[in-house]
C-alpha positions in Angstrom: 0.0 0.0 0.0 1.5 3.3 -1.0 -0.9 5.6 0.8 0.8 7.1 3.8 -1.1 6.6 7.1 -0.7 7.4 10.8 -0.2 4.0 12.2 -0.7 3.0 15.8 0.7 -0.4 17.0 -1.2 -2.1 19.8 -4.8 -1.6 21.1 -4.1 -1.6 24.8 -5.0 1.5 26.8 -2.0 3.5 25.4 -2.8 2.7 21.8 -6.5 3.3 22.2 -5.8 6.6 23.8 -3.5 7.6 21.0 -5.9 6.5 18.3 -8.9 8.2 20.0 -6.9 11.4 20.3 -5.9 11.4 16.6 -9.5 10.5 15.6 -10.8 13.4 17.5 -8.8 15.7 15.2 -9.9 13.7 12.1 -6.4 12.4 11.5 -7.7 8.9 10.6 -5.3 6.6 12.4 -4.9 2.9 11.5 -4.7 0.8 14.6 -3.1 -2.7 14.5 -3.7 -5.3 17.2 -2.3 -8.8 17.1 -5.0 -10.3 19.3 -8.8 -10.6 18.7 -9.7 -8.0 21.4 -8.9 -4.4 22.5 -7.8 -3.4 25.9 -4.4 -5.2 26.2 -3.9 -6.1 29.9 -7.3 -4.6 30.8 -10.2 -6.8 29.7 -13.3 -8.6 31.0 -15.2 -11.7 30.3 -18.1 -13.8 31.6 -17.3 -16.4 34.3 -18.7 -19.7 33.0 -19.8 -21.0 36.4 -21.6 -17.9 37.8 -22.5 -16.1 34.6 -21.0 -12.9 36.0 -18.8 -10.5 34.2 -15.4 -10.1 35.8 -12.2 -8.4 34.8 -8.8 -10.0 34.6 -8.2 -8.1 37.9 -9.9 -5.4 39.9 -8.9 -1.9 38.8 -9.1 1.0 41.2 -8.7 4.5 39.7 -8.9 8.0 41.1 -10.4 11.3 40.1 -6.9 12.5 39.5 -6.7 10.0 36.6 -7.3 12.8 34.1 -6.1 11.0 31.0 -8.1 7.9 31.4 -11.2 9.9 32.3 -10.6 12.0 29.1 -10.7 8.7 27.1 -14.0 7.7 28.7 -15.4 11.2 28.1 -14.5 10.9 24.4 -16.7 7.8 24.1 -19.3 8.7 26.7 -18.6 5.9 29.2 -17.5 7.7 32.4 -20.8 7.0 34.0 -20.0 3.3 34.0 -17.6 4.0 36.8 -18.8 4.4 40.4 -17.3 7.4 42.2 -16.6 6.9 45.9 -16.4 10.5 47.3 -15.5 11.7 49.9 -12.8 9.1 50.0 -13.3 6.5 52.8 -11.0 3.5 53.3 -11.5 0.8 55.9 -8.7 -1.2 57.4 -9.1 -4.7 58.8 -6.3 -6.9 60.3 -5.9 -10.5 61.2 -5.2 -9.6 64.8 -8.4 -7.6 65.3 -7.1 -4.2 64.1 -9.8 -2.1 62.4 -10.0 1.5 61.5 -11.2 3.9 58.9 -9.6 6.7 57.0 -12.5 9.1 56.4 -11.9 12.4 54.5 -15.5 13.7 54.8 -14.9 16.1 57.7 -14.0 19.0 55.5 -13.8 19.6 51.7 -10.5 19.4 49.9 -7.0 19.0 51.4 -8.2 19.9 55.0 -10.6 17.0 54.9 -7.7 14.6 53.9 -5.6 15.9 56.7 -8.5 15.7 59.2 -9.1 12.1 58.1 -5.5 11.2 59.0 -5.7 13.1 62.3 -8.7 10.9 63.3 -7.2 7.7 61.9 -7.6 5.4 64.9 -4.9 2.9 64.0 -2.2 5.5 64.6 -1.1 7.3 67.8 -0.4 11.0 67.9 3.3 10.7 67.1 2.5 8.5 64.1 0.0 11.0 62.8 2.2 14.0 63.4 5.1 12.6 61.4 2.7 11.3 58.7 0.8 14.5 58.2 4.0 16.5 58.2 5.5 14.4 55.4 2.4 14.4 53.3 2.2 18.2 53.6 5.9 18.5 52.6 5.4 16.3 49.6 2.2 17.9 48.6 3.8 21.4 48.4 7.0 20.2 46.9 9.0 20.9 50.1 10.2 17.3 50.3 11.6 15.3 47.4 13.4 12.0 47.2 16.8 11.5 45.9 17.6 8.3 44.0 16.2 6.1 46.7 13.6 3.5 47.6 10.3 4.3 49.4 11.6 2.6 52.6 14.8 4.8 52.7 12.8 7.9 51.9 10.3 7.2 54.7 13.0 6.6 57.2 14.8 9.8 56.2 11.6 11.7 57.2 11.1 9.9 60.5 8.0 7.8 59.6 7.1 5.4 62.4 6.8 1.7 61.9 3.0 1.9 62.4 2.5 4.6 59.9 4.6 2.6 57.4 2.6 -0.6 58.1 -0.9 0.9 58.1 -0.5 3.7 55.6 2.6 3.9 53.4 3.0 0.2 52.6 -0.6 -0.4 51.5 -0.5 2.8 49.4 2.8 1.8 47.8 1.7 -1.7 47.0 -1.7 -0.5 45.6 -0.2 2.2 43.3 3.3 1.1 42.4 2.9 -2.7 42.6 6.2 -3.0 44.4 7.5 -3.5 48.0 8.6 -0.4 49.8 12.1 -1.9 49.8 12.3 -1.7 45.9 9.7 0.9 44.8 11.0 4.3 43.6 10.2 7.0 46.2 9.9 9.6 43.3 6.8 7.7 42.1 5.3 7.6 45.6 5.6 11.4 45.8 3.9 11.7 42.5 1.0 9.6 43.8 0.7 11.6 47.0 0.6 14.9 45.1 -2.2 13.7 42.9 -4.2 11.8 45.5 -4.0 14.5 48.2 -5.1 17.5 46.1 -8.5 17.0 47.7 -11.9 17.4 46.0 -12.9 15.1 43.2 -9.3 14.3 42.4 -9.2 12.2 45.6 -12.3 10.2 44.7 -12.0 6.5 44.1 -13.4 5.3 40.8 -14.4 1.6 40.3 -16.0 0.2 37.2 -19.6 -0.8 37.7 -19.3 -3.3 34.8 -16.5 -5.0 33.0 -13.6 -2.9 31.6 -14.3 -4.3 28.1 -17.7 -2.7 28.2 -16.3 0.7 29.1 -13.9 0.5 26.2 -16.4 -1.1 23.7 -17.4 2.1 21.9 -13.8 2.9 20.9 -13.7 0.9 17.6 -16.9 2.6 16.3 -15.5 6.0 17.4 -12.2 5.6 15.6 -13.9 4.2 12.5 -16.6 6.9 12.4 -13.8 9.5 12.3 -12.3 7.8 9.2 -9.8 5.6 11.1 -9.5 1.9 11.1 -9.0 -0.9 13.6 -7.4 -4.1 12.4 -7.6 -7.0 14.8 -5.7 -10.3 14.6 -2.9 -8.7 12.6 0.1 -7.4 14.5 3.2 -5.7 13.2 6.2 -7.8 12.3 8.7 -5.0 11.5 9.0 -1.2 11.4 10.8 -0.1 8.3 13.1 3.0 8.2 14.4 5.2 5.4 17.6 6.7 6.8 16.6 8.3 10.1 12.9 8.3 9.5 10.3 5.7 10.1 8.8 5.0 6.7 6.2 2.2 7.3 5.5 -1.2 8.8 5.2 -4.8 7.7 2.2 -6.6 9.2 2.0 -10.2 10.3 0.6 -11.2 6.9 3.6 -9.7 5.1 1.9 -6.5 3.8 3.7 -3.2 3.7 2.0 -0.1 4.9 3.6 3.3 4.3 3.3 5.7 7.2 3.7 9.4 7.7 3.9 8.8 11.5 4.0 5.7 13.7 3.1 5.3 17.4 4.1 2.1 19.1 2.0 1.2 22.1 3.4 -2.2 22.9 5.6 -3.6 25.8 9.3 -2.9 25.6 10.1 -6.5 24.7 7.7 -6.4 21.7 9.1 -3.1 20.5 12.6 -4.5 20.6 11.5 -7.4 18.4 9.9 -5.2 15.7 12.7 -2.6 15.5 15.7 -3.3 13.2 18.7 -4.7 15.2 20.9 -1.8 14.2 18.5 0.7 15.8 18.6 -0.9 19.3 21.6 1.2 20.3 19.5 4.3 19.9 17.1 3.2 22.5 17.7 1.9 26.0 18.2 -1.7 24.8 21.9 -1.6 25.9 20.6 -2.5 29.4 18.8 -5.6 30.5 15.0 -5.6 29.9 12.8 -4.2 32.6 11.8 -6.6 35.3 8.1 -7.3 35.9 6.0 -7.4 39.1 3.2 -9.9 39.7 -0.4 -9.2 40.7 -2.7 -12.0 41.8 -6.4 -11.3 41.6 -8.9 -13.6 43.2 -12.7 -13.6 42.7 -14.4 -15.6 45.5 -18.2 -16.3 45.6 -19.8 -17.2 48.9 -23.3 -18.3 50.1 -23.4 -15.2 52.4 -22.5 -11.5 52.1 -20.3 -11.2 55.2 -18.6 -7.9 54.3 -20.9 -4.9 54.5 -18.4 -2.2 53.3 -17.4 -1.5 49.7 -13.7 -2.0 50.1 -11.1 -2.5 52.8 -7.3 -2.7 53.2 -6.3 -6.0 54.8 -3.4 -5.9 57.3 -0.9 -8.6 58.3 -2.0 -10.9 55.5 -0.9 -11.9 52.0 -4.3 -10.5 50.8 -4.0 -6.7 50.6 -7.3 -5.3 49.4 -10.9 -6.7 49.4 -13.6 -5.3 47.1 -17.2 -6.1 47.7 -18.5 -6.7 44.1 -22.1 -6.8 45.3 -21.8 -3.3 46.6 -19.8 -1.9 43.7 -20.7 -3.7 40.5 -23.8 -4.5 38.5 -24.9 -8.2 38.3 -28.1 -10.0 37.3 -30.6 -10.6 40.1 -30.4 -14.4 39.6 -26.6 -14.3 40.0 -26.9 -12.2 43.2 -29.5 -14.7 44.5 -27.4 -17.7 43.8 -24.1 -16.1 45.0 -25.0 -13.6 47.7 -21.4 -12.8 48.5 -18.8 -11.9 45.8 -15.4 -10.4 46.6 -12.3 -9.6 44.7 -9.0 -9.8 46.6 -5.9 -8.2 45.3 -2.3 -9.2 46.1 0.3 -6.9 44.6 4.0 -7.6 44.3 2.9 -11.3 44.7 6.1 -13.0 43.4 6.4 -15.2 46.5 3.1 -16.9 45.7 3.5 -17.5 42.0 4.8 -21.0 42.4 1.7 -22.1 44.3 -1.2 -23.7 42.5 -4.5 -21.9 42.4 -6.3 -24.1 45.0 -3.5 -23.3 47.5 -3.8 -19.6 46.9 -7.6 -19.8 47.3 -7.2 -21.7 50.6 -4.8 -19.0 51.9 -7.1 -16.1 51.0 -10.2 -17.9 52.4 -8.4 -18.4 55.7 -7.2 -14.8 55.8 -10.7 -13.5 55.1 -12.0 -15.5 58.1 -9.3 -14.0 60.3 -10.0 -10.5 59.3 -13.8 -10.7 59.1 -15.4 -12.8 61.8 -18.7 -13.2 59.9 -16.8 -14.9 57.1 -16.5 -18.0 59.4 -20.3 -18.6 58.9 -20.0 -18.5 55.1 -19.2 -21.3 52.6 -17.1 -20.8 49.6 -19.1 -21.7 46.4 -16.7 -20.9 43.6 -13.4 -19.1 42.9 -11.5 -17.8 39.9 -7.8 -16.8 40.2 -5.7 -14.7 37.8 -1.9 -14.8 38.2 -0.4 -12.0 36.0 3.4 -12.4 36.2 3.8 -9.4 33.9 1.2 -7.2 35.4 3.4 -4.0 35.6 7.0 -3.2 35.0 9.0 -3.1 38.3 10.0 0.6 38.5 12.9 1.2 40.8 15.3 4.1 41.6 17.8 2.3 39.4 15.8 2.4 36.2 13.9 5.6 36.6 16.1 7.6 34.2 16.0 4.8 31.7 12.3 4.9 30.9 11.9 5.7 27.2 10.7 9.1 26.1 7.7 9.6 23.9 9.8 11.0 21.1 12.0 8.2 19.7 15.5 8.9 18.3 14.0 8.6 14.8 11.8 11.1 13.0 8.2 10.0 12.7 8.4 7.3 15.4 6.7 7.9 18.8 6.6 5.6 21.8 3.7 5.0 24.2 3.0 2.6 27.0 2.9 2.5 30.8 6.6 1.7 30.9 7.6 4.9 29.1 8.7 8.1 30.9 5.3 9.3 32.1 6.7 10.2 35.6 3.9 8.0 37.0 3.7 4.4 38.2 2.8 1.9 35.5 -1.0 2.2 35.8 -4.0 2.6 33.5 -3.4 6.4 33.9 0.2 6.1 32.9 -0.7 4.2 29.7 -3.5 6.6 28.8 -1.3 9.6 29.4 1.5 8.2 27.2 -1.0 7.6 24.4 -2.3 11.1 24.5 1.2 12.6 24.7 2.5 10.5 21.7 -0.6 11.6 19.7 0.1 15.2 20.7 3.5 15.0 19.2 2.2 13.5 16.0 -0.4 16.3 15.7 2.2 18.9 16.4 4.5 17.6 13.7 1.5 17.1 11.3 0.7 20.8 11.6 4.3 21.7 11.1 4.5 19.6 7.9 1.5 21.4 6.6 
């Protein structure tokens, strides 16, 4: 094909965001995806036993996720996410600890700080040091060096209890890494966004499957003159000198391109670039390591957990989400399976060699330790997802080696949650990278005109 196109490679969140942004300006992107579905690592399907729609893992977003919310606004699906505002988080531990972080006392940042002040799991000294550090981070008066979260917290005199009950759950949930390895710079970015107060601090949880939220995107892209090609990935990016000239798809067809956005994992990008171009990227180092997330869906004959969500303390299980309180489900499903919970275990590498029944047994036991009413409930069904490549492991050592959106070659732009978004590798990071790559394409498109 000789007609030059704007080509986007990969229909995950990053690629979809890039294509939607280009389509909104009538730039007619052509989006290639090797699989039969869109969404990449974010997708949903129907559980065969219960008939209930579930995701490949529970996704918790915040009002500060401006890029992903922009994507849902473009296609009109923001209302498919439940907003929990003011932010309220319960904490339940295996040794009887329980508390609640409630930010509803005052609007905005004062409400966040008041919530911490009345957080019953911490004593006055814990709270004083915690509130001081959050304030310093929030107003850019404290910034980490090239250090881990643990070292950063110790430098600012955080107590063992504030680390256990606040900083560690926050780090695991947002960075998917232990405090001993996570980059403190990323934690500070999270705090600045989450503690702005107002709607930025709201929790957003899909009422339905993520695939349904993303479903209008193909029609939107095609209605703007773009094209989505499924089951046909890209085998090679072709260069003419220092410029990306086109791509060869999996079927051997050549497509000339005016611009190319890649929105695939680093390992995939490495395979489709010519060997001689690798030195221009960060491929002279070892590939990024990955961090595991285990997501467990458990159905019980009773609804033993009245709240919408809770952090779990002192257990392998870290967060529990009450699907009955948060998500839509047919009445017959709710009748047959009164209790439905999703349990998340981040940075779960120590459990990945266990079989699924062992993991379910551990989680079931921990639920009964943290929630006494669970001892009266019987487990009816379970579904476990072990994603060994859930997110890149972002550490102080590799912070400065994240790929920029502008590649070393003219006409080639890079998107993905692993790129230099200055954010943890989240849905928001992926969406932000897609919009930024599209912005560069649009900027150069206007320049060429």
